[in-house]
C-alpha positions in Angstrom: -41.9 -56.1 -10.6 -43.2 -58.8 -8.1 -44.6 -57.5 -4.9 -42.6 -59.6 -2.5 -39.4 -61.6 -2.2 -41.6 -64.7 -2.2 -42.8 -63.8 -5.6 -39.3 -63.4 -6.9 -38.3 -66.9 -6.0 -40.5 -68.1 -8.8 -38.2 -66.5 -11.3 -34.9 -67.1 -9.6 -33.8 -69.2 -12.5 -33.7 -66.0 -14.4 -32.3 -63.7 -11.7 -29.6 -66.2 -10.5 -27.9 -68.6 -12.8 -27.6 -72.3 -12.2 -25.8 -72.9 -9.0 -24.1 -76.2 -9.7 -21.8 -75.0 -12.5 -19.3 -72.8 -10.6 -15.9 -74.4 -10.9 -14.5 -72.8 -7.7 -17.0 -74.8 -5.6 -16.1 -78.3 -4.5 -18.1 -81.0 -6.2 -20.6 -82.0 -3.4 -24.0 -83.4 -3.8 -25.2 -81.0 -1.1 -24.6 -78.1 -3.5 -27.3 -79.5 -5.8 -29.7 -79.8 -2.9 -29.5 -76.2 -1.7 -32.6 -74.1 -1.8 -32.9 -71.0 -3.9 -34.2 -68.9 -1.0 -34.2 -69.2 2.8 -36.6 -67.7 5.3 -35.2 -67.1 8.7 -37.6 -67.5 11.6 -37.8 -64.6 14.0 -39.3 -64.6 17.6 -41.0 -61.2 17.2 -42.0 -61.0 13.5 -42.7 -64.7 13.2 -44.0 -66.1 16.5 -45.3 -69.2 14.8 -42.9 -70.3 12.0 -45.2 -73.1 10.9 -47.9 -70.6 10.1 -45.9 -69.1 7.1 -45.0 -72.4 5.5 -48.2 -72.8 3.5 -47.4 -69.5 1.7 -43.9 -70.4 0.6 -43.2 -71.3 -3.0 -41.2 -74.3 -4.1 -37.5 -74.1 -3.6 -37.6 -72.1 -0.3 -36.2 -73.6 2.9 -36.4 -72.3 6.5 -33.8 -71.8 9.1 -35.5 -72.2 12.5 -33.9 -69.8 15.0 -36.1 -68.7 17.9 -33.2 -68.6 20.2 -34.2 -68.3 23.9 -37.8 -69.3 23.3 -38.9 -71.4 26.3 -41.0 -73.5 23.9 -38.2 -73.8 21.3 -38.2 -77.6 21.1 -42.0 -77.7 20.7 -42.0 -75.0 18.0 -39.2 -76.7 16.2 -41.0 -80.0 16.1 -44.2 -78.4 14.9 -42.3 -76.5 12.2 -40.4 -79.5 10.9 -43.5 -81.7 10.8 -45.5 -79.1 8.9 -42.6 -78.3 6.6 -42.0 -81.9 5.7 -45.7 -82.4 4.9 -45.2 -79.6 2.3 -41.9 -80.8 1.0 -39.9 -77.9 2.7 -36.5 -78.3 4.3 -35.8 -77.0 7.7 -32.4 -76.3 9.3 -32.2 -75.7 13.0 -29.9 -72.9 14.1 -27.2 -73.5 16.6 -28.3 -76.8 18.1 -27.5 -80.1 16.3 -29.0 -82.1 19.1 -32.3 -80.4 18.7 -32.1 -80.8 14.9 -31.6 -84.5 15.3 -34.4 -84.8 17.8 -37.0 -83.1 15.6 -35.9 -84.7 12.4 -34.6 -81.5 10.7 -32.7 -81.5 7.4 -29.6 -79.7 8.6 -28.1 -77.1 10.9 -27.3 -73.4 10.6 -24.3 -72.3 12.5 -23.8 -68.8 14.0 -20.3 -67.4 13.9 -19.4 -68.5 17.4 -19.8 -72.2 16.2 -17.6 -71.9 13.1 -15.0 -74.5 14.1 -13.9 -77.7 12.3 -14.5 -79.8 15.4 -18.1 -78.7 15.5 -18.6 -79.7 11.9 -16.9 -83.1 12.6 -19.4 -83.8 15.4 -22.4 -82.7 13.3 -21.3 -84.7 10.2 -20.9 -87.8 12.4 -24.4 -87.4 13.7 -26.0 -87.0 10.2 -23.7 -87.2 7.2 -26.5 -86.2 4.8 -27.4 -82.9 6.6 -27.1 -79.6 5.0 -24.9 -77.2 7.0 -24.9 -73.5 6.5 -23.2 -70.7 8.4 -23.6 -67.0 9.1 -20.8 -64.9 7.8 -20.3 -61.2 8.2 -16.7 -60.5 7.1 -13.7 -62.1 5.5 -12.4 -63.5 8.8 -15.6 -65.5 9.4 -15.6 -66.6 5.8 -12.2 -68.1 6.3 -13.4 -69.9 9.4 -16.4 -71.2 7.5 -14.1 -72.4 4.7 -11.9 -74.2 7.2 -15.0 -75.8 8.9 -16.2 -77.1 5.5 -19.8 -75.9 5.6 -22.0 -76.4 2.5 -23.0 -72.7 2.1 -22.8 -69.4 3.8 -25.2 -66.5 4.4 -23.4 -63.3 4.0 -24.9 -60.3 5.8 -25.8 -57.5 6.2 -25.8 -56.6 2.5 -28.0 -53.5 3.1 -29.1 -51.7 6.3 -31.3 -53.9 8.6 -32.8 -53.6 12.0 -31.5 -57.0 13.0 -27.8 -56.3 12.5 -27.5 -52.6 13.4 -24.1 -53.2 14.9 -22.6 -54.8 11.8 -21.0 -52.9 8.9 -23.1 -52.9 5.8 -21.4 -54.7 2.9 -23.3 -53.3 0.0 -23.2 -54.7 -3.5 -19.4 -54.3 -3.8 -18.7 -56.0 -0.4 -21.0 -58.9 -1.2 -19.4 -59.4 -4.6 -15.9 -59.4 -3.1 -17.0 -62.1 -0.5 -18.8 -64.2 -3.1 -15.8 -64.0 -5.5 -13.4 -65.5 -3.0 -15.8 -67.9 -1.3 -15.1 -71.6 -1.7 -18.8 -72.5 -1.2 -22.1 -71.1 -2.4 -23.2 -67.8 -1.0 -26.7 -66.5 0.0 -27.3 -62.8 0.4 -29.0 -61.7 3.6 -29.9 -58.4 5.2 -32.1 -55.4 4.1 -33.3 -57.1 1.0 -36.5 -56.1 -0.8 -37.9 -56.3 -4.3 -36.2 -53.0 -5.3 -32.7 -54.1 -4.4 -32.7 -57.8 -5.1 -32.2 -57.4 -8.9 -28.9 -55.6 -8.1 -27.5 -58.9 -6.8 -27.6 -60.5 -10.2 -23.9 -59.9 -11.0 -22.7 -60.5 -7.4 -22.1 -64.3 -7.7 -24.7 -65.4 -5.1 -27.0 -68.3 -5.7 -30.0 -67.0 -3.7 -31.1 -64.9 -0.8 -32.4 -65.2 2.7 -34.7 -62.9 4.7 -37.3 -62.4 7.4 -39.5 -59.5 6.9 -40.6 -59.9 3.3 -41.6 -63.5 3.9 -43.9 -62.5 6.8 -46.0 -60.0 4.8 
């Protein structure tokens, strides 16, 4: 078994089936442009997001978070510039204005921004952007569907230190969410090389994470 989640992305075509064949998903060009794995930046465990980009395999994108960092704009620009030199897509979390300013490839929306009017504004700014959203329960999934995002990250699948207040979904809960979702689903939360193969029958197209990508 590969040592890290990064290694596993090299064989995702075997672990996760083709992600543009699901009939329940709307036919959108953005679906075919989705990555197979997403690394989430983290202030503490990843102080310099650009530093990990050289180690990422093909097919991995980054969601730049670093909420509250006084140098967020500078870090975002550095990260996007380095990522684009390597052919890696970057989505800026929670700030479409910053995403546009640094030339990012899209926006990742936290639950509080899951509103149709927010998506309308973002789509008007950059129609070609990828837009993903964080989803933790069926209520948020419904809001994400109404907003019309391209994909959702469902979490936490397993126990994690970053979402200790959230109810763990487990394999069954993830499968239930992916089954009713009207857009592609990424698994997030507590993933490692031992549990990732258990997601094969869940209906997700890929995974997202923090810790394993920083090792």
